[in-house]
C-alpha positions in Angstrom: -0.1 0.1 0.1 1.4 3.2 -0.9 1.6 6.4 1.7 -1.5 8.1 2.4 -0.4 10.9 4.8 2.8 12.2 5.5 4.6 13.4 8.9 5.4 17.0 8.8 9.1 16.1 8.6 8.6 14.3 5.5 6.4 16.8 3.9 9.5 19.2 4.6 12.0 16.8 3.1 9.6 16.5 0.0 9.5 20.0 -0.5 12.8 21.1 0.6 11.4 23.5 2.9 11.7 23.6 7.1 9.3 22.1 9.5 8.3 25.5 10.8 7.5 26.5 6.9 5.2 23.3 6.8 3.4 24.4 10.0 2.8 27.9 8.7 1.4 26.3 5.5 -0.9 24.2 7.4 -2.1 27.2 9.9 -2.6 29.4 6.8 -4.9 26.5 5.3 -2.6 26.0 2.2 -1.7 22.7 3.5 -4.8 20.6 4.9 -3.7 18.2 7.8 -5.4 16.1 10.2 -4.6 14.9 13.8 -4.3 11.2 14.3 -3.7 10.6 18.0 -1.3 13.3 19.1 0.5 13.6 15.7 -0.2 15.8 12.9 -0.3 14.2 9.2 -0.6 15.7 5.8 -2.6 13.7 3.2 -0.4 13.1 0.0 -3.4 14.6 -1.9 -3.1 17.9 0.1 0.7 18.2 -0.8 -0.2 17.6 -4.6 -3.0 20.0 -4.4 -0.6 22.8 -3.1 2.0 22.0 -5.6 -0.5 22.0 -8.6 -1.5 25.7 -7.1 2.3 26.7 -7.1 2.4 25.5 -10.8 -0.7 27.2 -11.8 0.3 30.5 -10.3 3.8 30.3 -11.9 2.2 29.9 -15.5 
């Protein structure tokens, strides 16, 4: 099974940004996240949607 959610650290690594920036994106609503237990997780689809928006804005 492929991953459905990423840890914040995994999102940061994938986007080549810091953890703090990932939390900023979550707070601003640019990245959707969920809490599972005490952990924050970001759905893979949210990361893809965010990147699609960035590419669309750059065009």
